[in-house]
C-alpha positions as CSV (number, residue, x, y, z in Angstrom):
1,X,-1.0,33.3,18.0
2,X,2.6,33.9,19.2
3,X,3.7,37.4,18.9
4,X,6.5,38.7,16.7
5,X,9.5,38.5,19.1
6,X,12.7,36.7,19.0
7,X,13.4,33.2,17.7
8,X,13.0,30.3,20.1
9,X,13.8,26.7,19.1
10,X,12.6,23.6,20.9
11,X,13.2,20.0,19.7
12,X,10.4,17.5,19.3
13,X,7.8,16.9,20.4
14,X,6.9,20.5,21.0
15,X,7.7,23.6,19.1
16,X,7.9,27.2,19.2
17,X,8.3,29.9,16.6
18,X,9.5,32.7,15.5
19,X,9.8,35.8,14.1
20,X,10.9,38.0,11.4
21,X,10.3,41.0,9.3
22,X,7.2,41.8,7.3
23,X,6.5,39.4,4.5
24,X,5.8,40.2,0.8
25,X,2.2,39.9,-0.1
26,X,1.7,37.4,-3.0
27,X,-1.4,35.3,-2.1
28,X,-2.5,32.6,-4.5
29,X,-5.4,33.2,-7.0
30,X,-8.5,34.5,-5.3
31,X,-11.1,32.7,-3.2
32,X,-9.4,29.4,-2.3
33,X,-11.3,27.0,-0.2
34,X,-8.2,26.5,1.9
35,X,-4.8,28.3,2.0
36,X,-1.8,27.5,4.1
37,X,1.2,29.9,3.7
38,X,3.6,28.2,6.3
39,X,4.8,31.6,7.2
40,X,5.9,31.8,10.9
41,X,3.2,34.4,11.6
42,X,0.5,31.8,10.6
43,X,1.9,29.0,12.8
44,X,0.9,28.3,16.4
45,X,2.9,25.4,17.8
46,X,2.1,22.5,15.4
47,X,-0.9,24.1,13.7
48,X,-1.0,26.2,10.5
49,X,-3.7,28.8,10.2
50,X,-6.0,28.6,7.2
51,X,-5.5,32.0,5.6
52,X,-8.6,31.6,3.4
53,X,-10.6,32.3,6.5
54,X,-12.6,29.0,6.2
55,X,-11.2,27.6,9.4
56,X,-9.4,24.5,8.1
57,X,-6.2,24.5,10.3
58,X,-3.4,22.2,9.1
59,X,-1.7,19.8,11.4
60,X,2.1,19.6,11.0
61,X,3.0,16.0,11.7
62,X,6.8,16.7,11.4
63,X,8.9,19.2,9.5
64,X,11.4,22.0,9.6
65,X,10.5,25.7,9.2
66,X,12.9,27.1,6.6
67,X,13.2,29.9,4.0
68,X,10.4,29.6,1.6
69,X,9.5,30.8,-1.9
70,X,7.4,33.4,-0.1
71,X,8.3,34.0,3.5
72,X,8.8,30.7,5.2
73,X,8.1,27.1,4.1
74,X,8.1,23.6,5.5
75,X,11.0,21.3,4.7
76,X,10.1,17.6,4.8
77,X,12.7,14.8,5.2
78,X,10.5,11.8,4.4
79,X,9.8,9.2,7.1
80,X,6.2,10.5,7.7
81,X,7.2,14.2,7.6
82,X,4.2,16.2,6.3
83,X,1.0,18.0,6.9
84,X,-2.6,16.8,7.4
85,X,-5.8,18.8,6.9
86,X,-9.0,17.1,7.9
87,X,-12.7,17.9,7.6
88,X,-12.4,19.9,4.4
89,X,-15.7,18.6,3.1
90,X,-15.2,19.8,-0.5
91,X,-17.5,18.1,-2.9
92,X,-18.0,18.8,-6.6
93,X,-16.9,18.0,-10.2
94,X,-14.2,20.6,-10.2
95,X,-11.1,20.9,-7.9
96,X,-7.7,22.5,-8.0
97,X,-4.6,22.4,-5.9
98,X,-1.6,24.6,-6.3
99,X,1.7,24.8,-4.3
100,X,5.4,25.6,-4.5
101,X,7.8,22.7,-4.1
102,X,11.5,22.2,-4.0
103,X,12.2,18.5,-4.3
104,X,15.6,17.6,-2.9
105,X,15.7,13.8,-3.5
106,X,14.3,11.6,-6.2
107,X,14.8,8.1,-7.6
108,X,11.7,6.3,-6.2
109,X,8.0,6.8,-5.5
110,X,7.1,9.9,-3.5
111,X,3.6,11.0,-2.7
112,X,3.4,14.7,-2.7
113,X,-0.4,15.2,-2.4
114,X,-2.6,12.5,-1.0
115,X,-6.4,13.0,-1.0
116,X,-8.8,10.8,1.1
117,X,-6.2,8.0,0.9
118,X,-7.2,7.6,-2.8
119,X,-6.3,10.1,-5.5
120,X,-2.9,11.8,-5.4
121,X,0.0,13.6,-7.1
122,X,3.5,12.4,-6.8
123,X,6.8,11.4,-8.4
124,X,8.0,8.0,-9.7
125,X,11.7,8.9,-10.2
126,X,11.6,11.9,-12.4
127,X,8.1,11.1,-13.7
128,X,5.2,13.1,-12.2
129,X,1.9,11.3,-12.0
130,X,-1.7,12.3,-11.2
131,X,-4.2,9.9,-9.9
132,X,-7.7,10.3,-11.2
133,X,-9.6,9.8,-8.0
134,X,-11.6,6.7,-9.2
135,X,-11.2,3.6,-7.0
136,X,-9.3,0.7,-8.6
137,X,-9.7,1.5,-12.3
138,X,-7.3,0.5,-15.0
139,X,-4.5,3.1,-15.8
140,X,-5.4,5.2,-12.8
141,X,-2.4,7.5,-13.1
142,X,-3.1,10.0,-15.9
143,X,-1.2,12.0,-16.9
144,X,2.1,10.4,-16.1
145,X,5.1,12.1,-17.7
146,X,8.6,13.4,-17.1
147,X,8.0,17.2,-17.0
148,X,11.7,18.0,-16.4
149,X,11.1,19.3,-12.9
150,X,14.6,20.0,-11.5
151,X,15.8,19.0,-8.1
152,X,16.7,21.8,-5.6
153,X,14.8,24.5,-7.4
154,X,11.6,26.1,-6.5
155,X,8.8,25.0,-8.9
156,X,5.2,26.1,-9.0
157,X,2.7,23.2,-9.5
158,X,-1.0,23.6,-10.2
159,X,-3.3,20.6,-10.8
160,X,-6.9,20.8,-11.9
161,X,-9.6,18.2,-12.1
162,X,-12.8,18.7,-14.0
163,X,-15.0,15.6,-14.4
164,X,-17.7,17.6,-16.2
165,X,-15.4,18.5,-19.1
166,X,-15.7,16.8,-22.4
167,X,-12.0,15.9,-22.4
168,X,-8.8,16.8,-20.6
169,X,-10.3,16.1,-17.2
170,X,-6.9,16.5,-15.5
171,X,-4.4,19.3,-16.3
172,X,-0.9,19.9,-14.9
173,X,0.7,23.3,-14.9
174,X,4.4,23.8,-14.2
175,X,5.6,27.3,-13.5
176,X,2.5,28.8,-15.0
177,X,2.5,26.8,-18.2
178,X,0.2,23.9,-19.1
179,X,2.5,20.9,-19.4
180,X,0.3,17.7,-19.4
181,X,-3.3,16.7,-19.6
182,X,-5.3,13.5,-19.1
183,X,-8.5,12.5,-20.7
184,X,-10.3,9.7,-18.9
185,X,-13.8,8.6,-19.8
186,X,-14.1,6.7,-16.6
187,X,-14.2,9.9,-14.6
188,X,-16.8,11.7,-16.6
189,X,-19.5,13.4,-14.5
190,X,-18.3,11.7,-11.3
191,X,-18.3,13.6,-8.0
192,X,-14.9,14.3,-6.4
193,X,-14.6,14.5,-2.6
194,X,-11.9,16.2,-0.8
195,X,-12.2,15.6,2.9
196,X,-8.7,14.7,4.1
197,X,-5.7,16.3,2.4
198,X,-2.2,15.1,3.2
199,X,0.9,16.9,2.0
200,X,4.1,14.9,1.8
201,X,2.9,11.6,3.4
202,X,0.3,8.9,3.1
203,X,-1.0,8.8,6.6
204,X,1.4,6.3,8.0
205,X,3.4,8.7,10.1
206,X,6.1,6.3,11.2
207,X,6.8,5.0,7.7
208,X,9.5,6.3,5.3
209,X,7.7,4.6,2.4
210,X,6.7,6.9,-0.4
211,X,7.1,10.1,1.5
212,X,8.0,13.3,-0.2
213,X,11.6,14.7,0.4
214,X,11.8,18.4,-0.2
215,X,10.2,21.7,0.8
216,X,6.5,22.8,0.3
217,X,5.1,26.3,0.4
218,X,1.9,28.2,-0.3
219,X,-0.6,25.4,-0.5
220,X,-4.1,26.3,-1.8
221,X,-7.1,24.3,-2.7
222,X,-10.2,25.3,-4.7
223,X,-13.7,24.0,-5.5
224,X,-13.3,25.3,-9.1
225,X,-11.0,24.7,-12.0
226,X,-8.4,27.4,-12.0
227,X,-8.2,29.0,-15.5
228,X,-4.8,29.0,-17.2
229,X,-4.6,32.8,-17.2
230,X,-4.9,33.0,-13.4
231,X,-2.3,30.4,-12.9
232,X,0.2,32.1,-15.2
233,X,-0.6,35.5,-13.7
234,X,0.1,34.3,-10.2
235,X,3.4,32.8,-11.2
236,X,4.5,36.0,-12.9
237,X,3.3,38.1,-9.9
238,X,5.4,36.0,-7.5
239,X,8.5,36.5,-9.7
240,X,8.0,40.2,-9.9
241,X,7.2,40.8,-6.2
242,X,9.5,38.3,-4.5
243,X,12.3,37.4,-6.9
244,X,14.8,34.7,-5.9
245,X,15.1,33.5,-3.2
246,X,12.3,34.1,-0.6
247,X,12.5,36.2,2.5
248,X,15.5,35.7,4.6
249,X,15.0,33.1,7.4
250,X,18.3,31.6,8.4
251,X,17.3,29.7,11.5
252,X,15.8,26.2,11.1
253,X,12.9,25.5,13.4
254,X,11.8,21.9,14.1
255,X,8.1,21.4,14.1
256,X,6.3,18.3,15.3
257,X,2.9,17.3,16.3
258,X,2.7,17.8,20.1
259,X,1.0,14.4,20.5
260,X,3.7,12.6,18.6
261,X,5.1,11.0,21.8
262,X,5.0,7.3,21.0
263,X,2.1,5.4,22.6
264,X,2.6,2.7,25.1
265,X,3.6,-0.6,23.4
266,X,0.6,-2.9,22.7
267,X,1.2,-6.6,23.4
268,X,-1.1,-9.4,22.3
269,X,-3.4,-10.5,25.1
270,X,-3.0,-14.2,24.4
271,X,0.4,-14.5,22.8
272,X,1.5,-17.6,20.9
273,X,4.0,-19.5,23.0
274,X,5.3,-22.0,20.4
275,X,8.4,-21.5,18.2
276,X,8.1,-18.5,16.0
277,X,8.7,-19.1,12.2
278,X,9.9,-16.8,9.5
279,X,8.4,-17.2,6.0
280,X,9.8,-15.8,2.8
281,X,7.1,-14.3,0.5
282,X,8.1,-13.0,-2.9
283,X,6.1,-12.0,-5.9
284,X,8.5,-13.9,-8.2
285,X,9.2,-16.9,-6.0
286,X,8.1,-19.3,-8.7
287,X,9.9,-21.7,-11.0
288,X,11.3,-18.8,-13.0
289,X,13.1,-17.6,-9.9
290,X,14.9,-21.0,-9.9
291,X,16.4,-20.2,-13.4
292,X,14.4,-23.1,-14.8
293,X,11.4,-23.6,-16.9
294,X,9.8,-25.4,-14.1
295,X,10.5,-26.6,-10.5
296,X,10.8,-30.1,-11.9
297,X,13.7,-29.0,-14.0
298,X,15.6,-27.2,-11.1
299,X,17.9,-29.0,-8.7
300,X,15.5,-28.4,-5.8
301,X,17.3,-30.6,-3.2
302,X,20.6,-28.7,-3.6
303,X,18.8,-25.3,-3.3
304,X,16.9,-26.4,-0.2
305,X,20.3,-27.4,1.3
306,X,21.5,-23.8,0.7
307,X,18.4,-22.3,2.3
308,X,19.1,-24.0,5.6
309,X,21.6,-21.2,6.2
310,X,19.2,-18.3,5.7
311,X,17.3,-18.4,8.9
312,X,14.1,-18.8,6.9
313,X,11.6,-21.5,8.1
314,X,9.4,-21.6,5.0
315,X,8.9,-20.4,1.4
316,X,5.8,-19.5,-0.5
317,X,6.1,-21.3,-3.8
318,X,4.2,-21.3,-7.1
319,X,3.8,-24.3,-9.4
320,X,4.1,-24.8,-13.1
321,X,2.1,-26.4,-15.8
322,X,3.6,-28.8,-18.3
323,X,1.0,-27.7,-20.8
324,X,3.1,-24.7,-21.6
325,X,2.7,-24.8,-25.4
326,X,-1.1,-24.7,-25.4
327,X,-2.9,-21.5,-26.1
328,X,-4.1,-19.7,-23.0
329,X,-2.3,-22.2,-20.7
330,X,0.0,-20.7,-18.1
331,X,3.1,-22.7,-18.2
332,X,4.2,-20.8,-15.2
333,X,0.9,-20.3,-13.4
334,X,1.7,-17.3,-11.3
335,X,-0.9,-18.4,-8.8
336,X,-3.7,-18.4,-11.3
337,X,-6.0,-20.9,-9.6
338,X,-8.8,-18.4,-9.9
339,X,-8.5,-18.1,-13.6
340,X,-11.5,-19.6,-15.5
341,X,-9.2,-22.3,-16.9
342,X,-9.8,-25.8,-15.5
343,X,-6.6,-27.3,-14.2
344,X,-5.7,-31.0,-14.1
345,X,-3.6,-33.0,-11.8
346,X,-1.6,-34.4,-14.7
347,X,-0.3,-31.1,-15.9
348,X,1.1,-30.3,-12.4
349,X,2.4,-33.8,-11.5
350,X,6.1,-33.2,-12.5
351,X,6.4,-30.3,-10.1
352,X,4.6,-32.2,-7.4
353,X,7.1,-35.1,-7.8
354,X,10.0,-32.5,-7.6
355,X,8.8,-31.3,-4.2
356,X,8.4,-34.8,-3.0
357,X,11.9,-35.6,-4.1
358,X,13.4,-33.4,-1.4
359,X,14.3,-35.8,1.3
360,X,15.6,-33.3,3.9
361,X,13.9,-29.9,4.1
362,X,15.8,-29.2,7.3
363,X,14.5,-26.0,8.9
364,X,12.4,-25.1,5.8
365,X,9.4,-26.9,7.1
366,X,6.5,-24.5,6.7
367,X,6.0,-24.0,3.0
368,X,2.8,-22.6,1.3
369,X,1.4,-22.6,-2.2
370,X,0.7,-19.2,-3.8
371,X,-2.7,-18.3,-5.1
372,X,-3.9,-14.9,-6.4
373,X,-7.4,-13.7,-6.9
374,X,-6.3,-11.4,-9.7
375,X,-6.3,-13.0,-13.2
376,X,-3.2,-12.0,-14.9
377,X,-3.6,-11.6,-18.6
378,X,-5.0,-9.1,-21.1
379,X,-8.7,-9.3,-22.0
380,X,-9.3,-12.4,-19.8
381,X,-12.6,-12.7,-18.0
382,X,-12.6,-12.4,-14.2
383,X,-15.0,-14.5,-12.2
384,X,-18.5,-13.2,-11.4
385,X,-19.7,-13.8,-7.9
386,X,-23.2,-14.6,-9.2
387,X,-22.1,-16.9,-12.0
388,X,-22.4,-20.5,-10.8
389,X,-20.5,-21.9,-13.9
390,X,-17.6,-19.7,-13.0
391,X,-17.6,-21.0,-9.5
392,X,-17.8,-24.6,-10.6
393,X,-14.4,-24.0,-12.3
394,X,-12.9,-22.1,-9.4
395,X,-14.0,-24.6,-6.8
396,X,-12.6,-27.5,-8.8
397,X,-9.3,-25.6,-9.3
398,X,-8.9,-24.6,-5.6
399,X,-9.8,-28.2,-4.5
400,X,-6.9,-29.4,-6.7
401,X,-4.6,-26.6,-5.4
402,X,-5.3,-27.8,-1.8
403,X,-4.5,-31.4,-2.8
404,X,-1.3,-30.3,-4.5
405,X,-0.2,-28.4,-1.4
406,X,-0.9,-31.4,0.8
407,X,0.9,-33.9,-1.5
408,X,3.9,-31.5,-1.6
409,X,4.1,-31.6,2.1
410,X,3.2,-27.9,2.6
411,X,1.4,-26.4,5.5
412,X,-1.3,-24.8,3.3
413,X,-2.1,-22.0,0.9
414,X,-1.2,-18.3,0.6
415,X,-4.3,-16.5,-0.8
416,X,-3.5,-13.1,-2.2
417,X,-6.7,-11.1,-2.3
418,X,-5.2,-7.7,-3.2
419,X,-7.3,-5.8,-5.7
420,X,-4.6,-5.2,-8.2
421,X,-5.2,-2.7,-11.0
422,X,-3.6,-3.2,-14.4
423,X,-3.7,-7.0,-14.3
424,X,-5.6,-7.0,-17.6
425,X,-8.7,-9.0,-16.6
426,X,-12.1,-7.7,-17.3
427,X,-15.7,-8.2,-16.2
428,X,-18.3,-7.2,-13.7
429,X,-16.2,-8.1,-10.7
430,X,-12.6,-7.7,-11.9
431,X,-12.2,-5.5,-8.7
432,X,-13.7,-8.1,-6.4
433,X,-14.5,-6.3,-3.2
434,X,-15.3,-2.8,-4.5
435,X,-19.0,-2.1,-4.5
436,X,-18.7,1.5,-5.8
437,X,-17.0,0.2,-8.9
438,X,-19.8,-2.3,-9.5
439,X,-22.5,0.3,-8.6
440,X,-21.0,2.8,-11.0
441,X,-21.0,0.7,-14.2
442,X,-19.9,-2.9,-13.3
443,X,-23.5,-4.1,-13.2
444,X,-23.9,-3.0,-16.9
445,X,-21.3,-5.5,-17.9
446,X,-23.5,-8.2,-16.3
447,X,-26.4,-7.1,-18.5
448,X,-28.5,-5.7,-15.7
449,X,-30.5,-2.5,-15.8
450,X,-29.9,-1.6,-12.1
451,X,-27.2,-2.7,-9.7
452,X,-27.8,-5.3,-7.1
453,X,-28.0,-3.9,-3.5
454,X,-25.0,-4.0,-1.3
455,X,-26.6,-6.4,1.1
456,X,-27.4,-8.9,-1.8
457,X,-23.9,-8.7,-3.0
458,X,-22.4,-9.1,0.4
459,X,-24.6,-12.2,1.1
460,X,-23.5,-13.8,-2.2
461,X,-19.8,-13.1,-1.5
462,X,-20.1,-14.5,2.0
463,X,-21.7,-17.6,0.5
464,X,-18.7,-17.9,-1.9
465,X,-16.3,-17.5,1.0
466,X,-17.9,-20.4,2.8
467,X,-17.8,-22.5,-0.4
468,X,-14.2,-21.7,-0.9
469,X,-13.2,-22.7,2.6
470,X,-15.2,-25.9,2.5
471,X,-13.7,-26.9,-0.8
472,X,-10.0,-26.3,0.1
473,X,-10.6,-28.1,3.4
474,X,-11.9,-31.1,1.4
475,X,-8.6,-31.2,-0.6
476,X,-6.5,-30.5,2.5
477,X,-8.2,-31.1,5.9
478,X,-6.8,-28.8,8.6
479,X,-4.8,-26.6,6.3
480,X,-3.5,-23.1,7.1
481,X,-4.6,-20.3,4.8
482,X,-2.2,-17.3,4.9
483,X,-4.1,-14.3,3.5
484,X,-2.6,-11.0,2.2
485,X,-3.4,-8.3,2.6
486,X,-4.3,-9.2,6.2
487,X,-7.8,-9.8,7.4
488,X,-9.8,-6.6,7.4
489,X,-6.6,-4.5,7.3
490,X,-7.7,-2.2,4.4
491,X,-11.4,-2.2,5.2
492,X,-10.9,-0.4,8.4
493,X,-9.2,2.6,6.6
494,X,-12.6,3.8,5.3
495,X,-12.4,7.5,6.3
496,X,-15.6,6.8,8.4
497,X,-17.5,5.9,5.2
498,X,-20.0,3.0,5.2
499,X,-18.8,-0.3,3.8
500,X,-20.7,0.1,0.6
501,X,-18.6,3.2,-0.2
502,X,-15.2,1.7,0.6
503,X,-12.7,0.2,-1.7
504,X,-12.5,-3.0,0.3
505,X,-16.0,-2.8,1.6
506,X,-17.0,-6.3,0.6
507,X,-13.8,-7.9,2.0
508,X,-15.3,-8.7,5.4
509,X,-18.1,-10.6,3.8
510,X,-15.7,-13.0,2.1
511,X,-13.6,-13.4,5.2
512,X,-16.6,-14.0,7.5
513,X,-17.9,-16.6,5.0
514,X,-14.5,-18.4,5.0
515,X,-14.6,-18.7,8.8
516,X,-17.9,-20.4,8.6
517,X,-16.6,-22.9,6.0
518,X,-13.4,-24.0,7.7
519,X,-13.1,-27.5,9.1
520,X,-12.5,-28.0,12.8
521,X,-8.7,-27.8,12.5
522,X,-8.2,-25.3,9.7
523,X,-7.0,-21.7,10.5
524,X,-6.7,-18.3,8.8
525,X,-3.5,-16.3,9.1
526,X,-3.6,-12.5,8.7
527,X,-0.5,-11.5,6.7
528,X,-0.3,-7.9,7.6
529,X,1.3,-5.6,5.1
530,X,0.9,-2.4,7.1
531,X,4.0,-3.4,9.1
532,X,6.2,-3.6,6.0
533,X,8.3,-0.4,6.7
534,X,8.2,-0.5,10.5
535,X,11.1,-1.5,12.6
536,X,10.2,-0.4,16.2
537,X,8.1,-2.6,18.2
538,X,5.8,0.2,19.3
539,X,4.8,0.7,15.6
540,X,4.4,-3.0,14.7
541,X,2.4,-3.6,18.0
542,X,0.0,-0.9,17.1
543,X,-0.9,-2.7,13.9
544,X,-1.6,-5.8,16.0
545,X,-3.9,-3.8,18.1
546,X,-5.7,-2.5,15.0
547,X,-6.1,-6.1,13.8
548,X,-7.8,-7.1,17.0
549,X,-10.0,-4.1,17.0
550,X,-11.0,-4.8,13.3
551,X,-12.0,-8.4,14.3
552,X,-14.3,-7.0,17.0
553,X,-15.8,-4.3,14.6
554,X,-16.1,-6.2,11.3
555,X,-16.3,-9.9,12.1
556,X,-19.8,-11.1,13.1
557,X,-18.8,-14.8,13.4
558,X,-19.1,-16.6,16.8
559,X,-16.2,-16.2,19.2
560,X,-15.0,-19.8,18.7
561,X,-14.5,-19.0,15.0
562,X,-12.7,-15.8,15.7
563,X,-10.2,-17.8,17.6
564,X,-9.2,-19.4,14.3
565,X,-7.6,-16.1,13.2
566,X,-3.9,-15.3,13.9
567,X,-1.6,-12.4,13.1
568,X,1.6,-12.4,11.0
569,X,3.5,-9.2,10.6
570,X,5.3,-8.7,7.3
571,X,8.6,-6.9,6.9
572,X,9.7,-5.3,3.5
573,X,13.2,-6.5,2.7
574,X,14.6,-6.6,-0.8
575,X,12.5,-4.1,-2.8
576,X,12.9,-3.4,-6.4
577,X,13.8,0.2,-6.1
578,X,16.4,0.0,-3.3
579,X,18.2,-3.3,-3.0
580,X,21.8,-4.5,-3.2
581,X,23.5,-7.7,-1.9
582,X,26.8,-5.8,-1.7
583,X,26.0,-2.1,-0.8
584,X,24.1,-1.9,2.5
585,X,23.4,1.8,2.0
586,X,21.0,0.9,-0.8
587,X,18.8,-1.3,1.3
588,X,15.7,-0.6,3.4
589,X,17.5,-1.6,6.6
590,X,21.0,-2.5,7.8
591,X,21.5,-6.1,9.0
592,X,21.2,-4.8,12.6
593,X,18.0,-3.0,11.9
594,X,16.7,-6.0,10.0
595,X,17.3,-8.1,13.0
596,X,15.4,-5.7,15.1
597,X,12.5,-5.6,12.7
598,X,12.2,-9.3,12.4
599,X,12.5,-9.8,16.2
600,X,9.7,-7.2,16.8
601,X,7.6,-8.7,14.1
602,X,7.9,-12.1,15.9
603,X,6.9,-10.4,19.2
604,X,3.7,-8.9,17.7
605,X,2.8,-12.0,15.7
606,X,1.5,-15.4,16.6
607,X,3.1,-18.4,14.9
608,X,4.5,-16.7,11.9
609,X,6.2,-13.5,10.7
610,X,7.2,-13.0,7.1
611,X,9.6,-11.1,5.0
612,X,8.6,-9.8,1.5
613,X,10.9,-9.1,-1.4
614,X,11.2,-8.8,-5.1
615,X,14.9,-9.8,-5.7
616,X,15.0,-13.4,-4.7
617,X,17.9,-14.4,-6.9
618,X,20.3,-13.9,-4.0
619,X,18.9,-17.3,-2.8
620,X,20.4,-19.1,-5.7
621,X,24.2,-18.6,-5.9
622,X,26.9,-18.2,-3.3
623,X,25.8,-15.6,-0.8
624,X,27.8,-12.4,-0.5
625,X,29.4,-11.4,2.8
626,X,26.6,-8.8,3.2
627,X,23.9,-11.5,2.7
628,X,25.6,-13.7,5.3
629,X,25.0,-10.9,7.7
630,X,21.3,-10.7,6.8
631,X,20.9,-14.4,7.1
632,X,22.5,-14.4,10.5
633,X,20.2,-11.5,11.5
634,X,17.2,-13.9,10.7
635,X,18.7,-16.6,12.8
636,X,19.5,-14.3,15.8
637,X,16.0,-12.7,15.7
638,X,14.6,-16.1,16.5
639,X,16.6,-16.2,19.7
640,X,15.5,-12.7,20.8
641,X,11.8,-13.2,20.8
642,X,10.8,-11.6,24.1
643,X,9.2,-8.4,25.1
644,X,11.6,-5.5,24.9
């Protein structure tokens, strides 16, 4: 521990501390399982002493030591700033977390507390939300309410979880007062695990996405539910003993993980040497995006002519149904090839003819047809891996989808396998790759007395993966299947848990089965989402490295089949929360940084990189001067594909 002497300041990556006068004694409620004061006397370089005495030192990833509510605190500026505590090993039905915060920026999602990469506390604008801790359940954020937490003011938060309670399993206290509760039957009697605790970030240190912007102080965790009277008494005690503001600490000290020096860039061992292509993927890039009831009713040839100037080499489209007036028929299908509704060629034929009517696609040569595993619609039934009649419908639908993609002149299919929550579908496997969800109560919906074993389920899902690949290859021999999220990319974030305990633990079984079902020319493209917020090559390249490691660790297919898999880095562009085609300051990146990100995505990728967005209407009318700059950045990035 550094002795109390004079202040010394070093910039990143190392750090030194500090000193000041004696600090007021106002510890949190008694017997915490972990307690981190962030006082300078408790910090050694980039480590924060666990003042509970339980030995769980906190790792400061990045932050600034400033005046706190009590003594000193850690100011976080987003962009991966935060603290990580690993190896807590707290297990039980009751947990509590309390801390002081001073939020200095709002307006978008910020993760304040992130536990095991699963349950969490954060802000969506002014709304505070608490995640239940149950993997992939409907309505996971409860409570979720605007509690009138002011910016730039110290606020004391205490959150308790009690799955053994009859009701009110989650409670949120603000400045000593109970302000919100959540009753969730789905968490009753479940065991909560707190092993890795992150404050202010989600674990992606180089990402600005969803990081907390503000100051944190006096973090404490408990393996019990703090009673209301203890929470209120602590808040009153701090006011009486400390007042406002905290102890004087005028110098700002930068703190950073000493090992935060960027690693050596990782380059693919067998890089793709052909022309790199940029795809546009958008959640709403369907006929509604064209301001039309269907693609057939849009002036597609004129739109394609405009797209020649964007630097985009391919779009991911959806397709409509002309049976729009029938009950339970999706006139705008939203990728619903996996819904248990048989499709027909005739209902899709007008849109097929519209695509075929485009005589000159120009540079927009590599188009794909969207497909989502999730079934979007309330009370609809999701497929059951073990139900052959379900799979008769699905296989007929995806065979038709492949045929449609081929006849439209596309390169293949985009298969979205994200396990969305809140899509409305129900059933045993509405969360398709989550064995814990099935093991907990999903099997009951199937009418079984006991759950099937993980190995039995994995074998069936692998069989379905093979059937799926064989079927789409029948409809479109040699097609390309672009998969998001990327191959294995979420599975390998399992906190060292066995596959049967992971949220995406059954995902490898399906991918491995697909590999075995492809024809001799078909390929799988891993559409990596973990690169969304990254701009530097060193960061994007590390995701390419993780992709290759995941193939070695999770794919048991022969080497010649592994060679069918390629990597495509995705870049987040026009997001819903921060996007303008006239004000560059509202956007994720400037045109210059966008060019860098796309160029670096190309370098780390094989044939394709892709840009994702949710505001595609800028592709319709006359581009603004700012959009012309982004389009030119796309074009220029193609010419800069070389190792930096």
